[in-house]
C-alpha positions as CSV (number, residue, x, y, z in Angstrom):
1,M,123.3,111.1,98.9
2,T,122.8,108.0,96.9
3,G,119.9,105.8,95.9
4,G,120.0,102.2,96.7
5,T,119.6,99.6,94.0
6,G,118.6,96.7,96.2
7,G,115.4,95.1,95.2
8,T,115.3,96.7,91.7
9,S,115.3,94.6,88.5
10,P,118.2,94.8,86.0
11,A,116.0,96.7,83.6
12,A,115.2,99.2,86.3
13,R,118.9,99.6,87.1
14,R,119.7,100.2,83.5
15,S,117.0,102.8,83.3
16,D,118.2,104.5,86.4
17,A,121.8,104.6,85.0
18,A,120.6,106.1,81.8
19,A,118.6,108.8,83.6
20,D,121.6,109.6,85.8
21,R,123.8,109.9,82.7
22,R,121.4,112.2,81.0
23,V,121.0,114.5,84.0
24,L,124.8,114.6,84.6
25,V,125.9,115.2,81.0
26,G,122.9,117.5,80.2
27,V,123.2,119.8,83.2
28,S,127.0,119.9,83.0
29,A,127.0,120.7,79.3
30,L,124.3,123.4,79.7
31,V,126.2,125.2,82.5
32,A,129.5,124.9,80.7
33,L,127.9,126.2,77.5
34,G,126.7,129.2,79.4
35,Y,130.2,129.8,80.8
36,G,131.7,129.4,77.3
37,V,129.3,131.8,75.6
38,G,129.7,134.4,78.3
39,A,133.5,134.2,78.2
40,S,133.5,134.4,74.4
41,L,131.3,137.5,74.4
42,Q,133.4,139.1,77.1
43,S,136.6,138.5,75.3
44,A,135.4,139.6,71.9
45,Y,133.5,142.8,73.0
46,I,135.4,144.0,76.1
47,Y,138.9,142.6,76.2
48,A,139.4,143.3,72.5
49,Q,138.7,147.0,73.1
50,L,141.4,147.1,75.8
51,V,144.0,144.8,74.3
52,P,144.6,145.6,70.6
53,A,146.7,142.5,70.2
54,W,143.4,140.4,70.6
55,A,141.4,142.4,68.1
56,H,142.2,140.0,65.3
57,V,140.4,137.1,67.1
58,D,136.9,136.5,65.7
59,L,134.0,135.7,68.0
60,V,133.3,132.6,66.0
61,Q,136.7,131.3,66.8
62,R,136.2,131.8,70.5
63,L,132.8,130.1,70.4
64,A,134.2,127.2,68.4
65,A,136.9,126.7,70.9
66,N,134.4,126.7,73.8
67,A,132.1,124.4,71.9
68,V,134.9,121.9,71.6
69,A,135.3,122.2,75.4
70,V,131.6,121.6,76.0
71,A,131.7,118.5,73.8
72,T,134.9,117.3,75.5
73,L,133.3,117.7,78.9
74,A,130.2,115.7,77.8
75,L,132.4,113.0,76.3
76,A,134.7,112.8,79.3
77,L,131.8,112.5,81.7
78,A,130.3,109.7,79.6
79,V,133.6,107.8,79.0
80,L,134.7,108.1,82.6
81,Q,131.2,106.8,83.6
82,V,130.8,109.4,86.4
83,H,127.2,108.4,86.6
84,A,128.2,104.9,87.6
85,A,130.2,106.0,90.6
86,R,128.6,105.3,94.0
87,G,128.9,108.0,96.6
88,A,129.9,111.6,96.4
89,W,133.6,110.9,96.8
90,G,133.7,108.5,93.8
91,V,131.7,111.0,91.7
92,G,134.0,113.9,92.8
93,R,137.2,112.2,91.7
94,R,135.9,111.4,88.3
95,V,134.5,114.9,87.9
96,V,137.9,116.5,88.7
97,L,139.6,114.3,86.0
98,A,136.9,115.2,83.5
99,A,137.4,118.9,84.3
100,A,141.2,118.6,83.8
101,L,140.8,116.9,80.4
102,T,138.2,119.5,79.3
103,A,140.4,122.4,80.3
104,A,143.4,121.0,78.4
105,A,141.2,120.3,75.3
106,R,139.9,123.9,75.5
107,V,143.4,125.4,75.5
108,A,144.4,123.2,72.6
109,A,141.3,124.3,70.7
110,Q,142.1,127.9,71.3
111,L,145.7,127.4,70.0
112,V,144.3,125.7,66.8
113,A,141.8,128.5,66.3
114,G,144.4,131.1,66.8
115,V,142.9,132.7,69.9
116,Y,146.4,132.8,71.5
117,A,149.9,132.6,70.1
118,R,151.7,129.4,70.8
119,D,154.5,131.2,72.6
120,D,152.0,133.1,74.9
121,V,152.5,130.7,77.8
122,A,151.1,133.0,80.4
123,S,147.8,133.4,78.6
124,Q,147.6,129.7,78.1
125,Q,148.2,129.0,81.8
126,A,145.6,131.5,82.8
127,E,143.1,130.0,80.3
128,L,144.0,126.5,81.6
129,L,143.3,127.4,85.2
130,G,140.2,129.4,84.4
131,G,138.8,126.7,82.1
132,F,139.5,124.1,84.8
133,V,137.6,126.1,87.4
134,A,134.7,126.8,85.1
135,T,134.5,123.2,84.0
136,L,134.8,121.9,87.5
137,V,131.9,124.1,88.6
138,S,129.8,123.1,85.6
139,A,130.4,119.4,86.2
140,G,129.9,119.8,89.9
141,I,126.5,121.3,89.3
142,G,125.7,118.4,87.0
143,A,126.9,115.9,89.6
144,W,124.8,117.6,92.3
145,A,121.7,117.3,90.1
146,M,122.4,113.7,89.4
147,L,122.9,112.9,93.1
148,W,119.7,114.8,94.0
149,L,117.9,112.7,91.4
150,R,119.2,109.5,93.0
151,G,118.1,110.6,96.4
152,A,114.6,111.7,95.1
153,R,114.3,108.3,93.3
154,A,115.3,106.4,96.5
155,R,112.8,108.4,98.6
156,T,110.0,107.8,96.0
157,R,110.7,104.1,95.9
158,A,110.8,103.9,99.7
159,A,107.5,105.6,99.9
160,E,106.1,103.2,97.3
161,R,107.4,100.2,99.2
162,A,105.9,101.6,102.4
163,A,102.5,102.1,100.6
164,V,102.6,98.6,99.3
165,A,103.5,97.3,102.8
166,V,100.5,99.2,104.2
167,E,98.2,97.9,101.5
168,L,99.4,94.3,102.1
169,A,98.9,94.8,105.8
170,V,95.4,96.1,105.3
171,R,94.6,93.2,103.0
172,A,95.9,90.7,105.5
173,L,93.8,92.2,108.3
174,E,90.8,92.1,105.9
175,N,91.4,88.5,105.1
176,E,91.7,87.7,108.8
177,E,88.5,89.6,109.5
178,I,86.7,87.6,106.8
179,R,88.1,84.3,108.2
180,V,86.9,85.2,111.8
181,R,83.5,86.4,110.5
182,R,83.0,83.2,108.6
183,Q,83.9,81.1,111.6
184,V,81.7,82.9,113.9
185,A,78.8,83.0,111.4
186,E,79.1,79.3,110.8
187,G,79.2,78.7,114.6
188,L,76.0,80.8,115.1
189,H,74.3,79.2,112.1
190,G,75.4,75.7,113.0
191,T,76.3,74.8,116.6
192,L,74.3,77.5,118.4
193,Q,71.3,77.1,116.2
194,Q,71.3,73.3,116.6
195,R,71.5,73.7,120.4
196,L,68.5,76.1,120.3
197,V,66.6,73.6,118.2
198,L,67.3,70.8,120.8
199,V,66.3,73.0,123.7
200,E,63.1,74.1,121.9
201,T,62.3,70.5,121.1
202,R,62.8,69.5,124.8
203,V,60.5,72.3,125.9
204,A,57.9,71.2,123.4
205,E,58.1,67.7,124.8
206,L,57.5,69.1,128.3
207,L,54.5,70.9,127.1
208,R,53.0,67.8,125.5
209,R,53.2,66.1,128.9
210,R,50.7,68.7,130.2
211,P,52.2,69.8,133.5
212,G,49.7,70.0,136.3
213,C,50.5,73.7,136.9
214,E,48.9,75.9,134.3
215,E,51.3,78.7,135.2
216,A,54.2,76.4,134.5
217,A,52.7,75.5,131.2
218,D,52.4,79.1,130.2
219,D,56.0,79.7,131.3
220,L,57.2,76.8,129.2
221,A,55.3,78.1,126.2
222,W,56.8,81.5,126.6
223,V,60.3,79.9,126.8
224,R,59.6,77.9,123.6
225,D,58.4,81.0,121.7
226,Q,61.4,83.0,122.8
227,L,63.8,80.3,121.7
228,A,62.1,80.0,118.3
229,E,62.2,83.8,117.9
230,A,65.9,83.9,118.9
231,R,66.7,81.1,116.5
232,D,64.7,82.4,113.6
233,A,65.5,86.1,114.0
234,D,68.4,87.0,116.3
235,V,70.8,84.2,115.5
236,R,70.1,84.2,111.8
237,R,70.3,88.0,111.7
238,M,73.6,88.1,113.5
239,S,75.0,85.4,111.3
240,R,73.9,87.3,108.2
241,L,75.5,90.5,109.6
242,L,78.8,88.8,110.2
243,Y,78.9,87.0,106.9
244,P,76.1,87.8,104.4
245,D,74.2,85.2,102.4
246,R,75.7,84.1,99.1
247,L,78.8,86.2,99.5
248,E,80.9,83.2,98.4
249,L,78.9,83.0,95.2
250,G,79.7,86.6,94.3
251,L,78.8,90.2,94.9
252,V,75.8,90.2,92.5
253,P,74.1,87.2,94.2
254,A,74.8,88.6,97.6
255,V,73.2,92.0,96.7
256,R,70.3,90.2,95.1
257,A,69.8,88.2,98.3
258,L,69.9,91.4,100.3
259,L,67.3,93.1,98.2
260,S,65.0,90.0,98.4
261,R,64.7,90.4,102.1
262,L,63.0,93.8,101.7
263,P,59.3,94.1,102.2
264,A,57.2,93.1,99.2
265,T,55.8,96.6,99.1
266,I,59.2,98.0,98.0
267,A,60.1,97.4,94.4
268,T,63.8,96.7,93.8
269,S,66.1,96.5,90.8
270,L,69.7,95.5,90.3
271,R,71.7,96.3,87.3
272,A,75.2,94.9,87.0
273,S,77.4,95.6,83.9
274,A,79.0,92.8,82.0
275,A,82.4,93.9,83.3
276,V,81.2,93.5,86.9
277,R,79.6,90.1,86.2
278,E,82.8,88.9,84.6
279,R,85.0,90.1,87.4
280,D,82.6,88.8,90.0
281,D,82.9,85.2,88.8
282,P,83.9,83.3,91.9
283,T,85.9,80.8,89.8
284,R,88.2,83.5,88.6
285,E,89.1,84.9,92.1
286,D,89.4,88.4,90.5
287,L,87.1,90.0,93.1
288,V,88.1,88.8,96.6
289,V,85.7,88.3,99.4
290,S,86.9,91.4,101.4
291,D,86.1,93.6,98.4
292,R,82.7,92.0,97.9
293,L,81.9,92.4,101.6
294,L,82.9,96.1,101.6
295,A,80.8,96.7,98.5
296,L,77.8,94.9,99.9
297,R,78.1,97.0,103.1
298,V,77.7,100.1,101.0
299,V,74.4,98.7,99.5
300,E,73.3,97.5,102.9
301,E,73.9,100.9,104.6
302,A,72.1,102.7,101.8
303,V,69.1,100.4,102.0
304,T,69.0,100.6,105.8
305,N,69.1,104.4,105.8
306,A,66.4,104.4,103.1
307,L,64.1,102.3,105.3
308,K,64.8,104.5,108.3
309,N,64.1,107.8,106.5
310,G,61.4,106.7,104.0
311,P,60.2,104.2,103.7
312,P,60.7,104.2,99.9
313,R,58.5,102.6,97.3
314,R,61.5,101.7,95.1
315,V,65.2,101.0,95.6
316,D,67.5,100.7,92.5
317,V,71.1,99.4,92.7
318,V,73.7,99.8,89.9
319,L,77.1,98.1,89.8
320,D,79.6,99.1,87.2
321,L,83.4,98.7,86.6
322,V,85.5,101.4,85.1
323,D,89.3,101.3,85.0
324,D,89.5,98.7,87.8
325,V,87.3,100.9,90.0
326,L,84.0,99.3,91.2
327,L,81.2,102.0,91.0
328,I,78.2,101.4,93.3
329,E,75.1,103.5,93.1
330,V,72.0,103.1,95.3
331,V,69.0,105.3,94.6
332,N,65.6,105.4,96.5
333,D,62.5,107.4,96.1
334,G,61.7,107.9,99.8
335,D,61.8,111.3,101.6
336,L,64.1,113.8,100.0
337,Y,67.6,113.6,101.5
338,A,68.4,116.6,103.7
339,P,72.1,117.1,104.6
340,R,72.6,117.1,108.3
341,R,75.5,117.2,110.7
342,V,77.7,114.1,110.1
343,D,77.9,111.9,113.2
344,P,81.4,110.4,113.2
345,A,80.0,107.3,115.0
346,S,77.4,106.6,112.4
347,G,77.5,103.6,110.1
348,T,77.9,105.9,107.0
349,S,80.9,107.7,108.5
350,R,82.6,104.4,109.5
351,L,81.9,103.0,106.0
352,A,83.4,106.2,104.4
353,E,86.5,105.8,106.5
354,R,86.8,102.1,105.6
355,L,86.6,103.0,101.9
356,A,89.1,105.8,102.3
357,V,91.7,103.3,103.7
358,V,91.7,101.4,100.4
359,G,91.6,104.6,98.3
360,G,87.9,104.7,97.7
361,R,85.2,107.3,98.6
362,L,81.5,107.5,99.6
363,A,79.1,110.3,98.7
364,V,75.5,110.8,99.8
365,G,73.2,113.3,98.3
366,P,69.6,113.9,97.2
367,G,68.0,111.7,94.5
368,P,66.8,113.0,91.1
369,T,63.5,114.2,92.5
370,T,63.0,112.6,95.9
371,G,64.8,110.2,98.1
372,A,68.6,109.8,98.3
373,R,71.5,108.7,96.1
374,V,74.5,106.9,97.5
375,E,77.5,106.7,95.3
376,A,80.7,104.8,96.2
377,R,84.0,104.1,94.4
378,L,86.0,101.0,95.4
379,P,89.4,100.6,93.7
380,L,90.2,97.0,92.9
381,A,93.5,95.3,92.1
382,P,94.0,94.9,88.3
383,A,92.7,91.5,87.2
384,E,95.9,90.5,85.5
385,D,98.0,91.5,88.5
386,G,95.6,91.0,91.4
387,R,94.4,87.4,91.5
388,R,94.2,87.7,95.2
389,T,92.9,84.5,96.7
390,A,89.9,84.7,98.9
391,P,90.6,83.4,102.5
392,T,89.6,79.9,103.3
393,P,88.2,78.8,106.6
394,G,90.9,78.1,109.2
């Protein structure tokens, strides 16, 4: 199992190589050290009791010889650049070579320390074979840990790339939605409204001509009134729902325009922190239209629910920015909020799902004394990295 390096920067590849080397050398040396200490204790306290010829060998000498072997293994793994080999086969060949060099160095260290006599060839061969096996196992465990790290790193990066791809796809869909919304809203506000004005003007001219039939005059007057109501209420309302007023100017102006449409009997307040106002500057393009629209929908849903369940005497909106997360709070003093079964088709549920897609959340609860409190968190792209350009009309 290996981790691919495609798409990573040279600095990231160097960091990966250093991490692989640390894991390989560290784990191999730790396991080899355990083998060495165990072998030294076994030889000093068990074999020396059974073989009087070995009684003169001190434990320190055995530990020193095995310490030389551990150091040799670590050096061999680093010099042979086992961590740079790609694939299990390439790693395995270098591990075998490192194990052979370490086993030879261990026997040499034992001869220098006087653990075995120079003419004791049989013991040396046994130690050489045993040291090679122990070192090979130790380095093999270290290589397995390194390869596992590579695989985990590759899986993590693949998941990160997939998450980025999903986020980019969501942003692309949001931008396309904004573009379509704006086109439809402009069509409703422009072309359709102009046609309604022309038809209304034509009907008014017919009325001025005073038709002979009184019933026809009443019908024309009714048609004129219906056209005026459709133009002033329905078309403008649908246009505003598709693309709210002043959204291009920023979130704060759009929320202010929304609150201004509430009845005069309801007091309103809007508090936006300096961080929000700075980020909301349309000339900076730090807060894209899709984020503004989603945040505005939170305020709009909270205000709509307040009007349905109140009506309140006051609505307060607070906008703040903490660690690239837009915090939205809407509080009203209407009837005390009473939790009820959540309707998955409700506007609040759909809004919560929309926020969850971008990593945000929505919470609804009772107000301080009466009414309800709506709180939302909307993660934003960092200002220095985001700079996402708002969509332009197509």
